[in-house]
All heavy atoms as an XYZ file, in Angstrom:
877
protein
N      38.076     -8.944     99.457
C      37.454    -10.131     98.919
C      36.276    -10.501     99.811
O      36.421    -10.616    101.013
C      38.469    -11.255     98.868
C      37.877    -12.505     98.309
S      39.103    -13.468     97.555
C      39.543    -14.802     98.269
N      35.120    -10.704     99.174
C      33.924    -11.040     99.942
C      33.870    -12.540    100.194
O      34.224    -13.332     99.344
C      32.677    -10.628     99.159
C      32.531     -9.140     99.024
C      31.259     -8.781     98.268
O      30.343     -9.618     98.205
O      31.210     -7.680     97.741
N      33.389    -12.909    101.359
C      33.187    -14.327    101.630
C      31.706    -14.617    101.547
O      30.876    -13.789    101.895
C      33.737    -14.702    103.006
O      33.014    -14.024    103.998
N      31.391    -15.796    101.052
C      29.975    -16.148    100.945
C      29.473    -16.620    102.305
O      30.168    -17.293    103.043
C      29.768    -17.237     99.902
O      30.465    -18.388    100.282
N      28.258    -16.223    102.613
C      27.657    -16.603    103.879
C      26.802    -17.841    103.655
O      25.921    -17.823    102.800
C      26.764    -15.455    104.414
O      27.552    -14.274    104.466
C      26.203    -15.797    105.768
N      27.065    -18.913    104.378
C      26.253    -20.115    104.183
C      24.825    -19.901    104.677
O      24.571    -19.051    105.531
C      26.973    -21.182    105.018
C      27.777    -20.413    106.005
C      28.090    -19.079    105.393
N      23.911    -20.662    104.112
C      22.525    -20.596    104.563
C      22.417    -21.100    105.992
O      23.120    -22.035    106.375
C      21.635    -21.472    103.671
C      21.427    -20.999    102.244
C      20.676    -22.063    101.452
C      20.656    -19.706    102.221
N      21.542    -20.502    106.792
C      21.340    -21.032    108.143
C      20.828    -22.464    108.057
O      20.104    -22.815    107.130
C      20.270    -20.107    108.731
C      20.254    -18.895    107.873
C      20.744    -19.313    106.530
N      21.194    -23.276    109.012
C      20.805    -24.681    108.980
C      19.305    -24.872    109.153
O      18.775    -25.907    108.797
C      21.551    -25.483    110.072
O      21.317    -24.854    111.331
C      23.024    -25.546    109.776
N      18.594    -23.873    109.668
C      17.151    -24.013    109.857
C      16.388    -23.848    108.543
O      15.241    -24.232    108.445
C      16.638    -22.988    110.872
O      16.905    -21.683    110.398
N      17.038    -23.280    107.506
C      16.379    -23.114    106.217
C      16.804    -24.236    105.282
O      17.956    -24.632    105.263
C      16.757    -21.776    105.589
C      16.250    -20.585    106.351
C      16.674    -19.290    105.672
O      17.431    -19.288    104.731
N      16.159    -18.184    106.180
N      15.860    -24.735    104.465
C      16.235    -25.787    103.508
C      17.121    -25.203    102.418
O      17.009    -24.049    102.069
C      14.900    -26.249    102.952
C      13.993    -25.092    103.139
C      14.455    -24.382    104.371
N      17.994    -26.013    101.907
C      18.831    -25.576    100.792
C      18.056    -25.815     99.511
O      17.566    -26.896     99.271
C      20.129    -26.360    100.755
C      20.995    -26.074    101.937
C      22.332    -26.595    101.705
N      23.212    -25.468    101.969
C      24.477    -25.452    101.664
N      25.014    -26.455    101.089
N      25.206    -24.413    101.946
N      17.947    -24.783     98.709
C      17.229    -24.895     97.436
C      18.162    -25.418     96.370
O      19.264    -24.952     96.214
C      16.691    -23.534     97.016
C      15.497    -23.160     97.790
C      15.459    -22.431     98.928
C      14.152    -23.513     97.516
N      14.181    -22.288     99.380
C      13.359    -22.952     98.531
C      13.538    -24.245     96.517
C      11.983    -23.104     98.553
C      12.167    -24.386     96.546
C      11.415    -23.828     97.557
N      17.677    -26.375     95.631
C      18.390    -26.858     94.468
C      18.466    -25.710     93.482
O      17.529    -24.964     93.320
C      17.590    -28.031     93.889
C      18.203    -28.599     92.644
O      18.683    -27.861     91.790
N      18.172    -29.881     92.526
N      19.579    -25.532     92.819
C      19.716    -24.418     91.886
C      18.661    -24.462     90.795
O      18.189    -23.432     90.339
C      21.112    -24.408     91.266
O      21.340    -25.601     90.551
N      18.254    -25.647     90.393
C      17.200    -25.764     89.385
C      15.886    -25.217     89.915
O      15.189    -24.469     89.227
C      17.029    -27.222     88.964
C      15.886    -27.529     88.004
C      16.014    -26.709     86.721
C      15.851    -29.001     87.690
N      15.547    -25.532     91.147
C      14.282    -25.072     91.725
C      14.234    -23.557     91.814
O      13.193    -22.945     91.566
C      14.075    -25.683     93.107
N      15.332    -22.918     92.135
C      15.324    -21.463     92.234
C      15.229    -20.813     90.866
O      14.687    -19.724     90.738
C      16.568    -20.931     92.972
O      17.735    -21.347     92.282
C      16.591    -21.397     94.399
N      15.705    -21.455     89.839
C      15.610    -20.911     88.484
C      14.192    -20.985     87.953
O      13.792    -20.180     87.129
C      16.522    -21.685     87.547
C      17.927    -21.242     87.560
C      18.634    -20.734     88.622
C      18.817    -21.261     86.469
N      19.911    -20.460     88.243
C      20.061    -20.779     86.931
C      18.704    -21.664     85.154
C      21.162    -20.661     86.107
C      19.803    -21.565     84.333
C      21.022    -21.059     84.806
N      13.431    -21.973     88.372
C      12.121    -22.230     87.784
C      11.074    -21.214     88.216
O      10.157    -20.917     87.480
C      11.675    -23.669     88.092
C      12.524    -24.626     87.255
C      10.208    -23.868     87.826
C      12.253    -26.068     87.497
N      11.197    -20.652     89.379
C      10.199    -19.699     89.852
C      10.470    -18.318     89.285
O      11.584    -17.837     89.275
C      10.212    -19.643     91.379
C       9.828    -20.945     92.074
C       9.981    -20.780     93.578
C       8.437    -21.372     91.711
N       9.412    -17.667     88.806
C       9.590    -16.311     88.311
C       9.523    -15.329     89.471
O       9.472    -15.721     90.626
C       8.566    -15.988     87.217
C       7.135    -16.023     87.707
O       6.864    -15.931     88.897
N       6.215    -16.169     86.782
N       9.485    -14.046     89.167
C       9.541    -13.026     90.216
C       8.386    -13.124     91.213
O       8.520    -12.784     92.368
C       9.543    -11.623     89.592
C      10.751    -11.330     88.738
C      10.651    -11.927     87.339
O       9.530    -12.073     86.800
O      11.692    -12.284     86.779
N       7.226    -13.584     90.749
C       6.067    -13.684     91.637
C       5.994    -15.041     92.342
O       5.034    -15.344     93.019
C       4.766    -13.473     90.846
C       4.587    -12.076     90.279
C       5.320    -11.893     88.949
O       5.387    -12.857     88.175
O       5.849    -10.791     88.716
N       7.005    -15.869     92.159
C       6.986    -17.187     92.781
C       6.108    -18.174     92.043
O       5.777    -19.227     92.552
N       5.738    -17.838     90.819
C       4.899    -18.695     90.001
C       5.703    -19.160     88.788
O       6.702    -18.560     88.427
C       3.654    -17.937     89.513
C       2.807    -17.370     90.617
C       2.171    -18.449     91.464
O       1.715    -19.455     90.942
N       2.149    -18.251     92.761
N       5.223    -20.176     88.124
C       5.897    -20.635     86.917
C       4.886    -21.277     85.979
O       4.125    -22.141     86.387
C       6.983    -21.630     87.269
N       4.861    -20.811     84.733
C       4.015    -21.481     83.747
C       4.866    -22.526     83.026
O       6.091    -22.580     83.186
C       3.373    -20.480     82.784
C       4.397    -19.683     81.978
O       5.434    -20.257     81.592
O       4.140    -18.504     81.726
N       4.237    -23.355     82.210
C       4.946    -24.457     81.566
C       6.101    -23.985     80.677
O       7.185    -24.563     80.707
C       3.976    -25.310     80.743
C       3.039    -26.117     81.624
O       3.361    -26.319     82.810
O       1.987    -26.548     81.118
N       5.866    -22.944     79.899
C       6.918    -22.457     79.005
C       8.082    -21.875     79.806
O       9.246    -22.108     79.480
C       6.367    -21.416     78.034
C       7.341    -21.050     76.938
C       7.731    -22.214     76.030
O       6.948    -23.179     75.879
O       8.837    -22.157     75.464
N       7.770    -21.151     80.864
C       8.826    -20.595     81.725
C       9.649    -21.719     82.346
O      10.887    -21.677     82.335
C       8.201    -19.712     82.803
C       9.193    -19.118     83.741
N       9.996    -18.051     83.397
C       9.534    -19.455     85.012
C      10.787    -17.755     84.420
N      10.515    -18.584     85.403
N       8.967    -22.731     82.872
C       9.683    -23.873     83.465
C      10.570    -24.554     82.430
O      11.709    -24.912     82.714
C       8.692    -24.874     84.044
C       8.221    -24.559     85.424
C       7.473    -25.732     86.031
N       6.262    -26.044     85.302
C       5.066    -25.570     85.592
N       4.915    -24.762     86.614
N       4.015    -25.912     84.885
N      10.033    -24.740     81.224
C      10.799    -25.415     80.176
C      12.061    -24.625     79.835
O      13.154    -25.194     79.752
C       9.922    -25.604     78.936
C      10.675    -26.197     77.785
N      11.042    -27.528     77.751
C      11.145    -25.634     76.646
C      11.717    -27.755     76.627
N      11.783    -26.621     75.944
N      11.910    -23.325     79.653
C      13.071    -22.497     79.307
C      14.099    -22.484     80.431
O      15.309    -22.525     80.176
C      12.624    -21.079     78.966
C      11.909    -21.014     77.639
C      11.463    -19.621     77.317
N      10.777    -19.599     76.035
C      10.500    -18.495     75.372
N      10.832    -17.310     75.869
N       9.881    -18.558     74.210
N      13.645    -22.458     81.671
C      14.566    -22.522     82.813
C      15.310    -23.847     82.838
O      16.512    -23.887     83.113
C      13.809    -22.327     84.121
S      13.251    -20.641     84.394
N      14.598    -24.921     82.537
C      15.225    -26.235     82.517
C      16.255    -26.323     81.399
O      17.344    -26.878     81.585
C      14.156    -27.321     82.359
C      14.602    -28.763     82.489
C      15.294    -29.000     83.822
C      13.411    -29.693     82.347
N      15.956    -25.760     80.244
C      16.924    -25.720     79.143
C      18.172    -24.969     79.586
O      19.299    -25.455     79.409
C      16.299    -25.077     77.882
C      17.367    -24.756     76.841
C      15.225    -25.980     77.287
N      17.995    -23.776     80.171
C      19.150    -22.992     80.617
C      19.944    -23.725     81.700
O      21.177    -23.715     81.701
C      18.705    -21.613     81.114
C      18.253    -20.701     80.010
C      17.996    -19.290     80.512
N      16.827    -19.183     81.358
C      15.607    -18.890     80.904
N      15.385    -18.688     79.631
N      14.606    -18.788     81.753
N      19.229    -24.362     82.626
C      19.893    -25.108     83.695
C      20.736    -26.241     83.120
O      21.886    -26.448     83.531
C      18.846    -25.651     84.663
C      19.429    -26.486     85.758
C      20.004    -26.049     86.914
C      19.489    -27.914     85.796
N      20.415    -27.125     87.670
C      20.107    -28.277     87.007
C      19.074    -28.923     84.930
C      20.330    -29.605     87.362
C      19.296    -30.239     85.280
C      19.924    -30.561     86.495
N      20.184    -26.956     82.128
C      20.913    -28.073     81.536
C      22.113    -27.583     80.728
O      23.159    -28.222     80.714
C      19.982    -28.923     80.676
C      20.523    -30.264     80.218
C      21.053    -31.093     81.381
C      19.450    -31.031     79.466
N      21.983    -26.436     80.085
C      23.129    -25.848     79.384
C      24.238    -25.533     80.386
O      25.410    -25.844     80.151
C      22.708    -24.590     78.597
C      21.884    -24.993     77.369
C      23.933    -23.773     78.186
C      21.244    -23.833     76.644
N      23.877    -24.921     81.521
C      24.872    -24.623     82.565
C      25.510    -25.911     83.086
O      26.715    -25.981     83.309
C      24.236    -23.869     83.734
C      23.982    -22.419     83.453
C      25.272    -21.639     83.508
C      24.956    -20.166     83.639
N      26.154    -19.359     83.583
N      24.688    -26.928     83.300
C      25.188    -28.222     83.780
C      26.170    -28.808     82.770
O      27.209    -29.342     83.127
C      24.026    -29.173     84.029
C      24.413    -30.449     84.731
C      23.163    -31.160     85.205
C      23.484    -32.320     86.111
N      24.075    -31.931     87.377
N      25.847    -28.661     81.483
C      26.723    -29.168     80.427
C      28.070    -28.443     80.454
O      29.117    -29.058     80.259
C      26.066    -28.987     79.065
C      26.921    -29.470     77.928
C      26.249    -29.241     76.591
N      27.026    -29.872     75.557
C      27.396    -29.267     74.452
N      27.047    -28.018     74.232
N      28.097    -29.905     73.554
N      28.043    -27.147     80.679
C      29.289    -26.371     80.742
C      30.136    -26.821     81.936
O      31.349    -26.979     81.814
C      28.980    -24.860     80.819
C      28.386    -24.381     79.489
C      30.226    -24.060     81.192
C      27.790    -22.989     79.549
N      29.484    -27.064     83.072
C      30.202    -27.460     84.286
C      30.762    -28.877     84.184
O      31.885    -29.147     84.591
C      29.291    -27.364     85.500
C      28.920    -25.952     85.843
C      27.806    -25.879     86.880
O      27.241    -26.903     87.281
N      27.480    -24.675     87.297
N      29.950    -29.799     83.660
C      30.380    -31.196     83.566
C      29.521    -31.900     82.516
O      28.396    -32.302     82.785
C      30.246    -31.885     84.915
C      30.851    -33.274     84.906
O      30.703    -34.036     83.960
N      31.528    -33.607     85.987
N      30.070    -32.019     81.331
C      29.314    -32.585     80.207
C      28.836    -34.005     80.498
O      27.721    -34.383     80.149
C      30.175    -32.550     78.951
C      29.423    -32.940     77.723
C      30.265    -32.799     76.495
N      29.460    -33.212     75.352
C      29.694    -32.842     74.137
N      30.695    -32.044     73.882
N      28.935    -33.275     73.165
N      29.665    -34.814     81.135
C      29.283    -36.190     81.440
C      28.089    -36.248     82.389
O      27.174    -37.040     82.194
C      30.480    -36.961     82.027
C      30.171    -38.433     82.162
O      29.760    -39.078     81.200
N      30.367    -38.960     83.358
N      28.078    -35.409     83.418
C      26.945    -35.375     84.348
C      25.661    -34.973     83.634
O      24.586    -35.504     83.924
C      27.210    -34.417     85.506
C      28.129    -34.999     86.555
O      28.465    -36.204     86.466
O      28.529    -34.250     87.463
N      25.762    -34.014     82.711
C      24.582    -33.596     81.950
C      24.067    -34.753     81.097
O      22.857    -34.992     81.010
C      24.914    -32.399     81.072
N      24.970    -35.482     80.498
C      24.597    -36.645     79.688
C      23.909    -37.712     80.545
O      22.880    -38.263     80.159
C      25.841    -37.223     79.006
C      25.578    -38.419     78.182
N      25.000    -38.372     76.940
C      25.793    -39.733     78.429
C      24.877    -39.595     76.454
N      25.354    -40.433     77.346
N      24.459    -37.976     81.716
C      23.856    -38.958     82.629
C      22.477    -38.488     83.073
O      21.533    -39.271     83.119
C      24.787    -39.219     83.837
C      26.019    -39.996     83.377
C      24.049    -39.955     84.947
C      27.113    -40.106     84.418
N      22.327    -37.212     83.385
C      21.032    -36.677     83.813
C      19.993    -36.875     82.712
O      18.849    -37.223     82.983
C      21.180    -35.205     84.176
C      19.968    -34.621     84.807
C      19.658    -34.624     86.139
C      18.883    -33.965     84.160
N      18.453    -34.002     86.345
C      17.955    -33.588     85.140
C      18.604    -33.660     82.830
C      16.778    -32.925     84.846
C      17.428    -32.998     82.532
C      16.529    -32.639     83.537
N      20.399    -36.676     81.471
C      19.467    -36.835     80.343
C      19.173    -38.287     80.025
O      18.030    -38.647     79.757
C      20.050    -36.188     79.083
C      19.732    -34.757     78.810
C      20.488    -34.280     77.576
C      18.241    -34.534     78.634
N      20.204    -39.126     80.029
C      20.060    -40.486     79.500
C      20.116    -41.598     80.529
O      19.935    -42.765     80.183
C      21.127    -40.724     78.432
C      20.967    -39.746     77.300
O      19.906    -39.657     76.701
N      22.004    -38.983     77.023
N      20.362    -41.262     81.773
C      20.412    -42.287     82.817
C      21.781    -42.942     82.895
O      22.677    -42.671     82.104
N      21.906    -43.817     83.870
C      23.183    -44.486     84.119
C      22.914    -45.626     85.093
O      21.822    -45.740     85.643
C      24.182    -43.496     84.725
C      25.629    -43.959     84.613
O      25.901    -44.901     83.846
O      26.485    -43.373     85.291
N      23.915    -46.433     85.342
C      23.797    -47.497     86.334
C      24.156    -46.948     87.703
O      25.068    -46.132     87.835
C      24.718    -48.648     85.974
N      23.424    -47.389     88.729
C      23.770    -46.977     90.088
C      24.922    -47.838     90.602
O      25.510    -48.624     89.857
C      22.545    -47.021     91.013
C      22.008    -48.422     91.257
O      22.669    -49.421     90.869
O      20.918    -48.540     91.834
N      25.251    -47.691     91.883
C      26.388    -48.417     92.466
C      26.222    -49.933     92.405
O      27.199    -50.663     92.418
C      26.606    -47.991     93.920
C      27.046    -46.544     94.028
O      27.571    -46.001     93.026
O      26.853    -45.949     95.108
N      24.983    -50.385     92.358
C      24.718    -51.828     92.311
C      24.533    -52.343     90.889
O      24.175    -53.490     90.682
C      23.472    -52.154     93.127
C      23.660    -51.870     94.595
C      22.443    -52.236     95.370
N      22.610    -51.903     96.770
C      21.669    -52.022     97.663
N      20.470    -52.455     97.316
N      21.888    -51.697     98.924
N      24.732    -51.468     89.914
C      24.615    -51.882     88.519
C      23.209    -51.820     87.961
O      22.977    -52.231     86.820
N      22.244    -51.312     88.748
C      20.871    -51.193     88.260
C      20.725    -49.906     87.462
O      21.257    -48.872     87.849
C      19.883    -51.181     89.423
C      19.886    -52.477     90.223
C      18.939    -52.372     91.371
N      19.463    -51.338     92.276
C      19.129    -51.191     93.534
N      18.225    -51.971     94.062
N      19.648    -50.253     94.284
N      20.001    -49.999     86.367
C      19.814    -48.828     85.513
C      18.923    -47.795     86.196
O      17.870    -48.122     86.719
C      19.192    -49.249     84.179
C      18.964    -48.092     83.262
N      19.985    -47.413     82.654
C      17.822    -47.471     82.866
C      19.492    -46.431     81.927
N      18.176    -46.440     82.027
N      19.382    -46.555     86.195
C      18.598    -45.433     86.704
C      18.163    -44.615     85.501
O      18.999    -44.181     84.716
C      19.442    -44.577     87.655
C      19.915    -45.313     88.882
C      18.750    -45.713     89.779
O      17.914    -44.895     90.110
N      18.709    -46.973     90.153
N      16.863    -44.416     85.361
C      16.344    -43.694     84.212
C      16.757    -42.227     84.241
O      16.826    -41.613     85.293
C      14.817    -43.766     84.179
C      14.293    -45.152     83.897
C      12.780    -45.142     83.857
C      12.267    -46.546     83.574
N      10.808    -46.581     83.482
N      16.992    -41.701     83.064
C      17.271    -40.287     82.912
C      16.024    -39.576     82.415
O      14.954    -40.172     82.215
N      16.154    -38.275     82.203
C      15.031    -37.447     81.764
C      14.372    -37.995     80.501
O      13.151    -38.047     80.391
C      15.521    -36.015     81.519
C      14.444    -35.122     81.015
C      14.116    -34.889     79.709
C      13.521    -34.358     81.792
N      13.059    -34.026     79.632
C      12.683    -33.687     80.903
C      13.349    -34.185     83.159
C      11.677    -32.834     81.337
C      12.344    -33.334     83.580
C      11.519    -32.671     82.681
N      15.170    -38.381     79.511
C      14.617    -38.821     78.236
C      13.739    -40.060     78.377
O      12.748    -40.193     77.657
C      15.729    -39.062     77.218
C      16.356    -37.774     76.757
O      15.750    -36.715     76.821
N      17.598    -37.861     76.300
N      14.078    -40.963     79.264
C      13.242    -42.145     79.497
C      12.002    -41.806     80.310
O      10.938    -42.362     80.093
C      14.039    -43.225     80.227
C      14.960    -44.000     79.334
C      15.632    -45.106     80.093
O      16.709    -44.836     80.656
O      15.078    -46.224     80.136
N      12.146    -40.907     81.262
C      11.012    -40.527     82.103
C      10.014    -39.635     81.364
O       8.834    -39.610     81.704
C      11.511    -39.816     83.367
C      12.356    -40.671     84.306
C      13.008    -39.800     85.364
C      11.510    -41.763     84.939
N      10.501    -38.902     80.371
C       9.658    -37.957     79.614
C       9.922    -38.129     78.116
O      10.528    -37.258     77.486
C       9.970    -36.519     80.038
C       9.886    -36.306     81.504
N       8.697    -36.109     82.161
C      10.850    -36.295     82.465
C       8.925    -35.967     83.456
N      10.215    -36.088     83.670
N       9.470    -39.240     77.538
C       9.825    -39.557     76.147
C       9.324    -38.546     75.108
O       9.891    -38.451     74.033
C       9.207    -40.934     75.917
C       8.194    -41.105     76.982
C       8.631    -40.273     78.143
N       8.297    -37.781     75.406
C       7.777    -36.811     74.442
C       8.337    -35.405     74.651
O       7.942    -34.472     73.964
C       6.252    -36.770     74.509
C       5.616    -38.075     74.069
C       4.117    -38.005     74.131
C       3.534    -39.350     73.715
N       2.079    -39.330     73.758
N       9.265    -35.272     75.571
C       9.833    -33.965     75.899
C      10.670    -33.415     74.741
O      11.356    -34.152     74.043
C      10.713    -34.086     77.140
O      11.407    -32.881     77.366
N      10.635    -32.105     74.584
C      11.469    -31.434     73.583
C      12.721    -30.840     74.228
O      13.432    -30.051     73.604
C      10.663    -30.380     72.842
C      10.219    -29.209     73.664
C       9.353    -28.247     72.846
N       9.379    -26.919     73.413
C       8.473    -26.437     74.247
N       7.448    -27.188     74.607
N       8.575    -25.218     74.705
N      13.005    -31.223     75.456
C      14.121    -30.646     76.206
C      15.452    -30.793     75.474
O      16.145    -29.801     75.239
C      14.224    -31.278     77.601
C      15.397    -30.794     78.445
C      15.256    -29.315     78.770
C      15.506    -31.612     79.716
N      15.825    -31.992     75.118
C      17.137    -32.205     74.499
C      17.246    -31.457     73.171
O      18.272    -30.830     72.885
C      17.414    -33.694     74.293
C      18.822    -33.961     73.822
C      19.188    -35.430     73.824
O      18.314    -36.297     74.023
O      20.384    -35.709     73.613
N      16.188    -31.457     72.384
C      16.202    -30.729     71.109
C      16.377    -29.233     71.344
O      17.161    -28.573     70.647
C      14.918    -31.008     70.337
N      15.649    -28.685     72.328
C      15.774    -27.253     72.611
C      17.146    -26.898     73.177
O      17.674    -25.824     72.889
C      14.663    -26.780     73.549
C      13.354    -26.541     72.814
O      13.364    -26.512     71.569
O      12.328    -26.374     73.487
N      17.738    -27.777     73.961
C      19.092    -27.534     74.465
C      20.057    -27.453     73.280
O      20.881    -26.538     73.201
C      19.540    -28.625     75.461
C      21.038    -28.554     75.730
C      18.776    -28.508     76.766
N      19.932    -28.381     72.343
C      20.816    -28.374     71.169
C      20.641    -27.104     70.348
O      21.621    -26.479     69.921
C      20.558    -29.594     70.300
C      21.022    -30.886     70.906
C      20.646    -32.080     70.016
N      20.868    -33.328     70.673
C      22.007    -34.020     70.603
N      23.007    -33.541     69.901
N      22.128    -35.157     71.234
N      19.381    -26.700     70.124
C      19.106    -25.495     69.339
C      19.648    -24.261     70.043
O      20.347    -23.443     69.430
C      17.592    -25.350     69.074
C      17.116    -26.455     68.121
C      17.265    -23.983     68.505
C      15.609    -26.587     68.046
N      19.321    -24.112     71.331
C      19.781    -22.941     72.077
C      21.306    -22.888     72.123
O      21.904    -21.829     71.978
C      19.184    -22.921     73.478
C      17.730    -22.535     73.522
C      17.483    -21.110     73.097
O      18.149    -20.182     73.609
O      16.619    -20.903     72.228
N      21.956    -24.037     72.333
C      23.415    -24.081     72.358
C      23.975    -23.627     71.012
O      24.902    -22.819     70.960
C      23.894    -25.499     72.679
C      25.380    -25.607     72.752
C      26.237    -25.960     71.751
C      26.207    -25.342     73.883
N      27.530    -25.943     72.189
C      27.545    -25.563     73.492
C      25.943    -24.951     75.192
C      28.613    -25.402     74.361
C      27.015    -24.792     76.058
C      28.337    -25.017     75.638
N      23.404    -24.117     69.920
C      23.909    -23.753     68.591
C      23.698    -22.270     68.290
O      24.442    -21.684     67.507
C      23.249    -24.607     67.510
O      21.898    -24.252     67.348
N      22.697    -21.651     68.930
C      22.437    -20.226     68.753
C      23.270    -19.355     69.702
O      23.160    -18.133     69.688
C      20.946    -19.927     68.959
C      20.003    -20.521     67.908
C      18.550    -20.324     68.327
C      20.266    -19.914     66.539
N      24.073    -19.986     70.554
C      24.966    -19.246     71.437
C      24.483    -19.067     72.866
O      25.126    -18.387     73.656
N      23.354    -19.674     73.227
C      22.854    -19.575     74.595
C      23.783    -20.359     75.523
O      24.088    -21.513     75.264
C      21.433    -20.148     74.666
C      20.767    -19.945     75.999
O      21.415    -19.819     77.027
N      19.455    -19.922     75.989
N      24.232    -19.707     76.596
C      25.093    -20.368     77.568
C      24.465    -20.386     78.953
O      25.146    -20.503     79.968
C      26.481    -19.705     77.605
C      27.265    -19.863     76.291
C      27.428    -21.337     75.894
N      28.133    -21.522     74.641
C      27.546    -21.825     73.476
N      26.238    -21.955     73.408
N      28.261    -22.001     72.393
N      23.131    -20.299     78.978
C      22.393    -20.515     80.217
C      22.262    -19.318     81.127
O      21.946    -19.474     82.307
N      22.482    -18.136     80.617
C      22.335    -16.941     81.448
C      20.857    -16.704     81.766
O      19.985    -17.060     80.974
C      22.926    -15.720     80.747
C      24.425    -15.814     80.529
C      25.204    -16.035     81.816
O      24.896    -15.368     82.824
O      26.115    -16.879     81.820
N      20.545    -16.122     82.915
C      19.145    -15.890     83.300
C      18.379    -15.141     82.201
O      18.882    -14.190     81.616
C      19.256    -15.041     84.572
C      20.583    -15.403     85.139
C      21.476    -15.654     83.950
N      17.189    -15.608     81.934
C      16.258    -15.025     80.954
C      16.741    -15.080     79.514
O      16.123    -14.488     78.639
C      15.892    -13.584     81.322
C      15.220    -13.526     82.665
O      14.326    -14.318     82.949
N      15.658    -12.620     83.509
N      17.823    -15.760     79.244
C      18.320    -15.851     77.866
C      17.504    -16.888     77.100
O      17.320    -18.014     77.541
C      19.800    -16.243     77.858
C      20.412    -16.230     76.487
C      21.915    -16.484     76.505
O      22.461    -16.766     77.593
O      22.522    -16.372     75.448
N      16.993    -16.494     75.952
C      16.266    -17.402     75.053
C      16.441    -16.873     73.654
O      16.106    -15.729     73.367
C      14.788    -17.490     75.427
C      14.131    -18.634     74.733
C      13.292    -18.569     73.657
C      14.249    -20.018     75.052
N      12.899    -19.826     73.276
C      13.473    -20.740     74.127
C      14.963    -20.724     76.009
C      13.380    -22.124     74.147
C      14.857    -22.091     76.032
C      14.073    -22.789     75.107
N      16.966    -17.689     72.782
C      17.347    -17.208     71.453
C      16.434    -17.677     70.338
O      16.489    -17.115     69.250
C      18.782    -17.584     71.171
C      19.708    -16.939     72.216
C      21.097    -16.993     71.825
N      21.888    -16.238     72.814
C      23.038    -15.709     72.518
N      23.534    -15.790     71.330
N      23.703    -15.060     73.453
N      15.646    -18.692     70.562
C      14.740    -19.143     69.516
C      13.625    -18.116     69.323
O      13.135    -17.543     70.289
C      14.106    -20.484     69.881
C      15.103    -21.625     69.954
C      14.417    -22.916     70.316
O      13.515    -23.352     69.611
N      14.847    -23.530     71.415
N      13.231    -17.933     68.094
C      12.107    -17.058     67.825
C      10.844    -17.894     67.799
O      10.870    -19.084     67.491
C      12.272    -16.317     66.480
O      12.434    -17.291     65.439
C      13.467    -15.399     66.511
N       9.746    -17.268     68.153
C       8.464    -17.962     68.187
C       7.998    -18.261     66.777
O       8.054    -17.400     65.902
C       7.417    -17.078     68.881
C       6.653    -17.776     69.930
C       5.653    -16.849     70.554
C       5.021    -17.571     71.713
N       4.064    -16.747     72.403
N       7.560    -19.485     66.544
C       7.026    -19.854     65.237
C       5.587    -19.406     65.153
O       4.789    -19.685     66.024
C       7.122    -21.362     65.020
C       8.552    -21.849     64.949
C       8.613    -23.330     64.744
C      10.056    -23.812     64.752
N      10.167    -25.240     64.631
N       5.267    -18.686     64.104
C       3.899    -18.165     63.942
C       3.071    -19.142     63.139
O       3.425    -19.760     62.263
C       3.934    -16.810     63.231
C       4.875    -15.845     63.894
C       4.217    -14.968     64.937
O       2.984    -14.955     65.056
O       4.957    -14.289     65.646
């Protein structure tokens, strides 16, 4: 059985979302970032549906103040719609998975 080696303390810990967004060359275009975010949110939904809902729609903090979620911060975003479509097509957030076809 292999044990995981923790990152050295001198290196910053990368958020799993941040590591998904960069492509092989360390660059990311808007469509690539969007698709990575969709896959990340699908994975988050699988791990904890309530946390994914809070991330999208916000919640109250410990003091009862409303904390905005993605939908409030980005009202014109197609993120939630694309998550629903990809989920219905069977996408479960695997790397490079995208099931929607391009509209011509």
